[in-house]
DRENDO-1510 file (C-alpha; in Angstrom, 1 decimal, always signed):
<recs>
REC; n; res; u; v; w
REC; 1; ILE; +0.2; +0.1; -0.1 .
REC; 2; ASN; +2.9; +2.2; +0.7 .
REC; 3; ALA; +4.2; +1.8; -2.7 .
REC; 4; LYS; +0.9; +2.4; -4.1 .
REC; 5; ASP; +0.4; +5.4; -2.1 .
REC; 6; ASP; +3.8; +6.7; -2.8 .
REC; 7; LEU; +3.3; +6.3; -6.5 .
REC; 8; ALA; -0.2; +7.7; -6.6 .
REC; 9; SER; +1.1; +10.7; -4.6 .
REC; 10; PHE; +4.0; +10.9; -6.7 .
REC; 11; VAL; +1.6; +10.7; -9.7 .
REC; 12; CYS; -0.5; +13.4; -8.1 .
REC; 13; ALA; +2.4; +15.4; -7.2 .
REC; 14; LEU; +3.4; +15.1; -11.0 .
REC; 15; CYS; -0.1; +16.1; -12.0 .
REC; 16; GLU; +0.2; +19.1; -10.1 .
REC; 17; LYS; +3.5; +19.9; -11.4 .
REC; 18; VAL; +2.4; +19.4; -14.9 .
REC; 19; ALA; -0.6; +21.7; -14.4 .
REC; 20; THR; +1.6; +24.3; -12.7 .
REC; 21; LEU; +4.1; +24.1; -15.4 .
REC; 22; GLU; +1.2; +24.4; -18.1 .
REC; 23; ASP; -0.2; +27.3; -16.0 .
REC; 24; GLU; +3.3; +28.7; -16.0 .
REC; 25; ASN; +3.6; +28.0; -19.7 .
REC; 26; ASP; +0.4; +29.8; -20.5 .
REC; 27; ALA; +1.5; +32.8; -18.4 .
REC; 28; LEU; +5.1; +32.8; -20.3 .
REC; 29; ALA; +3.2; +32.8; -23.4 .
REC; 30; SER; +0.9; +35.4; -22.4 .
REC; 31; SER; +3.7; +37.3; -21.2 .
REC; 32; GLU; +5.7; +36.7; -24.6 .
REC; 33; GLU; +2.7; +38.1; -26.5 .
REC; 34; LYS; +2.6; +40.9; -24.3 .
REC; 35; ALA; +6.2; +41.5; -24.5 .
REC; 36; SER; +6.1; +41.2; -28.3 .
REC; 37; GLY; +3.2; +44.0; -28.4 .
REC; 38; TYR; +5.3; +46.0; -26.2 .
REC; 39; LEU; +8.3; +45.9; -28.5 .
REC; 40; MET; +6.1; +46.7; -31.3 .
REC; 41; GLU; +4.6; +49.8; -29.5 .
REC; 42; LEU; +8.4; +50.9; -28.5 .
REC; 43; ASP; +9.2; +50.8; -32.3 .
REC; 44; ARG; +6.1; +52.9; -33.0 .
REC; 45; MET; +6.9; +55.3; -30.3 .
REC; 46; ARG; +10.6; +55.4; -31.6 .
REC; 47; ASP; +9.5; +56.0; -35.2 .
REC; 48; LYS; +7.1; +58.9; -33.5 .
REC; 49; ILE; +9.9; +60.2; -31.7 .
REC; 50; SER; +12.4; +60.3; -34.6 .
REC; 51; LYS; +9.4; +61.9; -36.6 .
REC; 52; MET; +8.8; +64.6; -33.9 .
REC; 53; GLU; +12.8; +65.3; -33.5 .
REC; 54; LYS; +12.7; +65.8; -37.2 .
REC; 55; GLY; +9.6; +68.0; -37.2 .
REC; 56; MET; +11.4; +69.6; -34.0 .
REC; 57; SER; +14.5; +70.5; -36.0 .
REC; 58; LYS; +12.5; +71.9; -39.0 .
REC; 59; LEU; +10.6; +74.1; -36.3 .
REC; 60; GLN; +13.8; +75.2; -34.9 .
REC; 61; ASP; +15.2; +76.1; -38.7 .
REC; 62; GLN; +11.9; +78.0; -39.0 .
REC; 63; GLN; +12.3; +79.9; -35.8 .
REC; 64; GLY; +15.6; +80.7; -36.5 .
REC; 65; LYS; +14.8; +82.2; -39.7 .
REC; 66; LEU; +11.7; +83.9; -38.3 .
REC; 67; VAL; +14.0; +85.8; -35.7 .
REC; 68; GLN; +16.5; +86.8; -38.5 .
REC; 69; SER; +13.5; +88.2; -40.2 .
REC; 70; GLU; +12.0; +89.9; -37.6 .
REC; 71; ALA; +15.3; +91.4; -37.0 .
REC; 72; GLU; +15.7; +92.4; -40.5 .
REC; 73; LEU; +12.1; +94.0; -40.5 .
REC; 74; LEU; +12.7; +95.8; -37.3 .
REC; 75; SER; +15.8; +97.3; -38.8 .
REC; 76; LYS; +14.2; +98.5; -41.9 .
REC; 77; LEU; +11.2; +99.6; -39.7 .
REC; 78; SER; +13.6; +101.8; -37.8 .
REC; 79; SER; +15.2; +103.2; -41.0 .
REC; 80; ALA; +11.7; +104.0; -42.4 .
REC; 81; GLU; +10.9; +105.8; -39.3 .
REC; 82; GLY; +13.9; +107.8; -39.6 .
REC; 83; GLU; +13.5; +108.6; -42.9 .
REC; 84; ILE; +9.8; +109.6; -42.0 .
REC; 85; ALA; +11.1; +112.0; -39.3 .
REC; 86; VAL; +13.6; +113.4; -41.8 .
REC; 87; LEU; +10.5; +114.1; -44.2 .
REC; 88; ARG; +8.2; +115.5; -41.8 .
REC; 89; LYS; +11.0; +118.0; -40.8 .
REC; 90; GLU; +11.6; +118.6; -44.4 .
REC; 91; ARG; +8.1; +119.3; -44.9 .
REC; 92; THR; +7.9; +121.5; -41.7 .
REC; 93; GLU; +10.8; +123.5; -43.3 .
REC; 94; PHE; +9.0; +123.8; -46.8 .
REC; 95; GLN; +5.9; +125.1; -45.0 .
REC; 96; ASN; +7.7; +127.6; -43.3 .
REC; 97; ILE; +9.6; +128.7; -46.5 .
REC; 98; ALA; +6.3; +128.7; -48.2 .
REC; 99; GLU; +4.9; +130.7; -45.6 .
REC; 100; THR; +7.6; +133.3; -45.6 .
REC; 101; ALA; +7.3; +133.4; -49.3 .
REC; 102; ARG; +3.4; +134.2; -49.2 .
REC; 103; GLY; +4.3; +136.7; -46.7 .
REC; 104; SER; +7.4; +138.3; -48.8 .
REC; 105; ALA; +5.0; +138.3; -51.9 .
REC; 106; ALA; +2.2; +140.3; -49.9 .
REC; 107; ASP; +5.0; +142.6; -48.9 .
REC; 108; LEU; +6.5; +143.0; -52.3 .
REC; 109; GLU; +3.0; +143.4; -53.8 .
REC; 110; SER; +2.2; +146.0; -51.1 .
REC; 111; GLU; +5.5; +147.7; -52.0 .
REC; 112; LYS; +4.8; +147.5; -55.7 .
REC; 113; SER; +1.3; +149.3; -54.9 .
REC; 114; ARG; +3.1; +151.9; -52.8 .
REC; 115; GLN; +5.5; +152.4; -55.7 .
REC; 116; VAL; +3.1; +152.8; -58.3 .
REC; 117; GLN; +1.1; +155.1; -56.6 .
REC; 118; TYR; +4.0; +157.2; -55.7 .
REC; 119; LEU; +4.9; +157.2; -59.4 .
REC; 120; GLU; +1.5; +158.0; -60.3 .
REC; 121; GLN; +1.4; +161.3; -58.1 .
REC; 122; GLU; +5.0; +162.0; -59.5 .
REC; 123; ASN; +3.7; +161.9; -62.7 .
REC; 124; LEU; +0.8; +163.9; -62.1 .
REC; 125; GLN; +2.9; +166.5; -60.3 .
REC; 126; LEU; +5.1; +166.6; -63.4 .
REC; 127; MET; +2.1; +166.9; -65.9 .
REC; 128; ILE; +1.2; +169.9; -63.9 .
REC; 129; GLU; +4.6; +171.5; -63.8 .
REC; 130; LEU; +4.6; +170.7; -67.7 .
REC; 131; LYS; +1.2; +172.6; -68.1 .
REC; 132; SER; +2.7; +175.2; -66.1 .
REC; 133; ALA; +5.9; +175.5; -67.9 .
REC; 134; LYS; +3.9; +175.5; -71.2 .
REC; 135; LYS; +1.8; +178.3; -70.1 .
REC; 136; GLU; +4.7; +180.2; -68.9 .
REC; 137; ALA; +6.6; +179.6; -72.2 .
REC; 138; ASN; +3.2; +180.5; -74.3 .
REC; 139; ASP; +2.8; +183.5; -72.0 .
REC; 140; ALA; +6.6; +184.4; -72.6 .
REC; 141; LYS; +6.2; +184.0; -76.5 .
REC; 142; VAL; +3.1; +186.2; -76.4 .
REC; 143; GLU; +5.2; +188.7; -74.4 .
REC; 144; LEU; +8.0; +188.4; -76.6 .
REC; 145; SER; +5.7; +188.8; -79.6 .
REC; 146; ALA; +4.2; +192.0; -78.0 .
REC; 147; LEU; +7.8; +193.1; -77.2 .
REC; 148; GLN; +8.9; +192.4; -81.1 .
REC; 149; ALA; +5.8; +194.3; -82.3 .
REC; 150; GLY; +6.3; +196.9; -80.0 .
REC; 151; MET; +9.7; +197.5; -81.3 .
REC; 152; GLN; +8.7; +197.4; -84.7 .
REC; 153; ASP; +6.3; +200.1; -84.1 .
</recs>
């Protein structure tokens, strides 16, 4: 009985060991499938990381170009603002010159009118003096004629 019991308990123990090994085998197979899935996921993640790194590199290049472009545009803006300031100053100067010229033109017109009036008055005075001189000359001729006629008589 002992050998039978020992054999039976050995077979039982062996069956339990086989069942345990089958469970462990199933667990290992399941773990292997999971590990395979994890490795595939790891490869996909590495591909994504690689693509993201390339994208990041492109973005960094674009950022560098944009920073450079911004610096150039700021320089051009500063230059344009300087030119605008110069042009505004010139415009103000030209407006002042134009205002002065308008004032000078008005002064010249006033002076011209004053001179024309003076010349007209002088001309009138000369005409009066000429008329008076002609009358005196005519009177002198008449007197001379009368004296000549009186001498001949």
